[in-house]
C-alpha positions in Angstrom: -12.1 43.4 -86.1 -10.6 42.6 -89.7 -12.2 39.7 -91.6 -8.9 37.9 -91.2 -9.0 38.1 -87.5 -12.5 37.3 -87.4 -11.8 34.0 -89.3 -9.0 32.9 -87.1 -11.3 33.3 -84.0 -14.2 31.1 -85.7 -11.6 28.4 -86.7 -10.3 28.3 -83.1 -13.8 28.0 -81.7 -14.8 25.3 -84.1 -11.7 23.2 -83.8 -11.0 23.3 -80.2 -13.5 20.6 -79.1 -12.1 18.4 -81.9 -8.6 18.5 -80.2 -7.1 20.7 -82.9 -5.0 22.5 -80.3 -2.5 20.6 -78.5 -3.5 20.0 -75.0 -1.0 20.3 -71.9 -0.7 17.0 -70.0 -3.0 16.8 -66.9 -1.2 18.1 -63.9 0.2 15.3 -61.7 -0.7 15.6 -57.9 2.5 14.6 -56.3 2.0 11.6 -53.9 2.4 12.3 -50.2 5.9 11.4 -49.1 6.4 8.3 -47.1 6.9 9.3 -43.5 10.2 8.5 -42.0 10.2 6.4 -38.9 9.8 8.6 -35.7 12.2 7.5 -33.0 10.7 8.4 -29.5 12.9 9.0 -26.4 13.0 5.8 -24.6 11.5 7.6 -21.4 8.4 8.9 -23.1 5.8 6.3 -23.6 3.6 6.7 -26.5 0.0 5.6 -26.9 1.0 2.2 -28.4 4.0 1.7 -26.5 4.4 -0.2 -23.0 6.6 1.8 -20.6 9.6 0.1 -19.4 9.0 -1.6 -16.1 10.8 0.2 -13.1 14.0 -1.6 -12.0 13.3 -4.3 -9.4 14.9 -4.7 -6.1 15.6 -0.7 -5.7 15.6 0.0 -2.0 13.5 2.9 -0.7 15.2 5.9 0.3 16.4 6.0 4.0 14.4 8.3 6.4 16.4 11.3 7.4 18.6 10.6 10.4 19.1 7.0 9.9 22.5 5.7 11.3 23.4 2.2 12.5 24.5 2.3 16.2 27.6 0.4 17.2 27.5 -3.1 18.9 29.1 -1.6 22.2 27.5 -2.8 25.3 29.9 -1.2 27.7 28.2 0.0 30.7 28.4 3.8 31.3 26.9 6.4 33.8 24.9 9.3 32.7 23.3 11.6 35.4 23.7 9.0 37.9 21.9 6.2 35.8 23.7 3.3 34.2 23.1 2.7 30.5 25.3 1.0 27.7 27.4 2.7 25.3 25.3 1.8 22.4 22.3 3.5 24.0 24.5 6.5 24.7 25.6 6.7 21.1 22.0 6.5 20.0 21.0 9.4 22.4 23.9 11.5 21.2 22.9 11.1 17.6 19.5 12.0 18.5 20.5 15.2 20.4 22.1 16.3 17.0 18.9 15.5 15.0 16.9 17.4 17.7 19.2 20.4 18.2 17.1 21.6 21.1 17.9 22.8 24.6 16.9 19.6 26.3 20.3 17.6 27.1 19.2 14.1 26.3 22.4 12.5 26.5 23.2 14.2 29.7 21.2 15.5 32.6 17.8 15.0 30.8 18.1 11.3 31.7 15.7 10.5 34.5 16.0 6.7 34.5 18.4 4.4 33.0 18.5 0.7 32.2 19.4 -2.4 34.2 17.1 -1.1 36.9 14.1 -2.2 39.0 11.6 0.4 39.8 8.7 -2.1 40.4 5.5 -2.4 38.4 5.7 1.4 37.2 7.6 0.6 34.1 6.3 -2.8 33.4 9.9 -4.5 33.7 11.0 -2.4 30.6 14.1 -1.0 32.5 15.3 -4.6 33.7 17.7 -4.9 30.9 19.5 -2.6 28.5 18.4 -0.1 26.0 15.6 1.6 28.2 15.8 5.1 29.1 13.5 7.9 30.5 14.0 11.5 29.4 12.8 14.6 31.0 10.9 17.2 28.9 11.1 20.1 31.4 13.5 23.1 31.2 16.4 22.3 33.4 15.8 23.5 37.0 12.2 24.3 36.3 8.9 22.5 36.1 8.3 24.2 32.5 7.4 21.5 30.1 8.9 22.4 26.7 5.7 21.4 24.7 6.9 22.9 21.5 10.0 20.5 21.6 8.2 17.3 22.3 7.2 16.1 18.8 10.3 17.0 17.3 12.4 15.2 20.2 10.2 12.0 19.8 10.9 12.1 16.1 14.7 12.7 16.3 14.7 9.8 18.8 13.1 7.4 16.4 15.1 8.3 13.6 18.2 7.8 15.6 16.9 4.2 16.7 14.5 4.2 19.7 10.9 3.3 20.0 9.9 6.5 21.9 6.8 8.0 23.1 5.8 10.9 25.6 4.0 9.5 28.7 1.8 12.5 30.0 1.1 13.3 33.4 -0.9 10.5 35.1 -0.9 8.2 32.1 0.7 5.3 33.6 -0.5 5.6 37.2 -1.8 8.3 39.4 0.6 11.3 39.5 3.0 9.6 37.3 5.4 12.2 35.9 5.5 13.7 32.5 8.7 12.2 30.4 9.6 10.5 27.2 10.2 6.7 27.4 12.4 5.3 24.9 13.6 1.7 24.0 16.6 1.2 21.9 15.8 -1.2 18.9 17.9 -4.0 18.5 19.6 -3.9 21.8 20.8 -7.5 22.5 20.2 -6.8 26.2 16.6 -5.8 26.2 14.4 -7.3 28.9 11.4 -9.4 27.4 9.2 -6.6 28.5 11.0 -4.1 26.4 11.1 -6.2 23.4 7.2 -6.6 23.8 7.0 -2.8 23.5 8.7 -3.1 20.2 6.8 -6.1 18.5 4.2 -7.2 20.9 0.4 -6.6 20.6 0.7 -3.0 21.9 4.3 -2.4 20.3 5.9 0.3 18.4 6.1 -1.6 15.1 2.5 -2.3 15.2 1.5 1.3 15.5 0.7 1.6 19.2 1.8 3.2 22.2 3.8 0.3 24.0 1.6 0.4 27.0 0.0 -3.0 27.8 -3.7 -2.4 27.6 -6.2 -3.3 30.3 -8.0 -6.7 30.0 -10.6 -6.6 27.0 -9.3 -3.2 25.8 -7.5 -2.5 22.4 -4.0 -1.1 22.5 -3.6 2.7 22.6 -2.8 4.0 18.9 0.6 5.7 18.5 0.2 9.5 18.8 3.2 10.3 16.4 2.2 8.4 13.4 4.0 5.2 13.6 7.4 3.7 13.4 10.4 5.2 11.6 12.1 2.1 9.8 15.8 2.4 8.8 17.5 -0.2 6.8 19.7 -1.5 9.7 16.4 -2.3 11.7 15.2 -4.4 9.0 18.5 -6.2 8.8 17.9 -7.2 12.4 14.4 -8.5 11.5 12.2 -5.7 12.4 9.4 -4.7 10.1 6.4 -2.5 10.0 3.7 -4.8 11.6 0.8 -2.4 11.2 
């Protein structure tokens, strides 16, 4: 190192603390940018937002198969039994919903309406809207057990309170069949109406069979009523 170079280095070291050298301005740390407002989708609630209330008065979806029957009380004959046209229309709709081999709007009818068969039916067939249906393959004594539940549910969706009556359930040796009461039939007997809304009735989740004294009604084996809007409009409700 030359004397001149050494002198320059010594001068630099002595003068640096005293500020002889120009200093660069201190680095400026940029401030964080102001965040832009976040616009959330109105359907996506945040932790601090209040979700919009669901619209009021929105009707519940109709159960599958609901169809209001006509107010036609013309009396017709089916398989030798009298029913009214309203009942036949509901049976025909139930047949479509069921789709099985039992012909419930034809030869499967084993008892109709406007008929007095004594105490066996508690007076439910004295007026309109009542019908009993076979659950046996035509011409045999073979019960189509695999069809029973589907048929009961189809009848209920179409507009009946319907139950399976098993062998001996009503009295000794009473036959197996489905008993059905057309909901809203204006010609129902008082006993039939009681099977809809009475203490043992369909809309209360029971079997429709009047209980013995000091006994509770028998629960519905098929889960309770199917309620369509047209039934509600007639004043029927789930009374469970």
